[in-house]
Residue, then its C-alpha position, 0 to 999 in steps of 0.5 A: x889718898x892716891x893709891x899706888x901713885x908715888x909721884x902724886x902722893x909725894x906731890x901732895x905731901x909737898x903741897x900740904x907742907x908749902x900751904x902750911x908754911x905759907x899760912x894757908x888754910x888746910x882742911x881734912x887730910x891736908x891738915x893731918x899731913x901737915x901735922x905729921x910733917x911738923x912732927x918730923x923736922x928731920x924730914x923738912x929738908x927732904x920736902x923739896x921739888x928735887x927730892x920727889x923722885x928720890x929712892x930711899x934704900x934700906x941697904x944704904x941705911x936710909x929710911x923712907x920719910x914718905x913711908x914713915x910719915x904715911x904710916x903716921x897718917x894711916x894711924x891718925x885716920x885709924x884713930x879718928x875713926x876707931x877702925x879697927x874697932x878698939x884701936x883708939x883705946x889701945x893707942x891710949x894704953x900704949x901712950x900711957x905706957x910709952x909716956x908720949x903719943x908720938x913714941x906710942x905711934x912709932x911702936x904701933x907702926x911696928x905692928x902696922x908694918x909687920x901686918x902690911x908686910x905679911x899681907x903683901x907677902x901672902x897677897x892677901x888683905x891685912x889681918x886686922x885681928x893679928x894687927x890688934x893682937x900685936x897692939x894688945x901686946x904693946x899695950x900689955x893687955x894680952 
């Protein structure tokens, strides 16, 4: 959406949520963002102007809600385009196994996070095949 600009990205989340709350029309990625926020009531209080520059520290037991929701958004985009190829079918299998699409996404986010972390550590692009292999393990197809 905005590359590496944390402030713009967080502002976009806030704007989408405000539009949703005011009943304004949302389109495209705005709709996806608002849907993801709606699924996470535990983050609604954070989506305020004075929290946009807040840092979240794992050492303090904090989860970064923007990162968490961003991973849901990434999955929504991947599922919408079936890219990497086959992810939509894997999502369906993982959802059946988990019993809930949202829980399936949380499990899939573990694979996504691992692949992204490994890519960052190696200063390379994410390994799509490793990602799909991790998802296949979750789905029980490996």
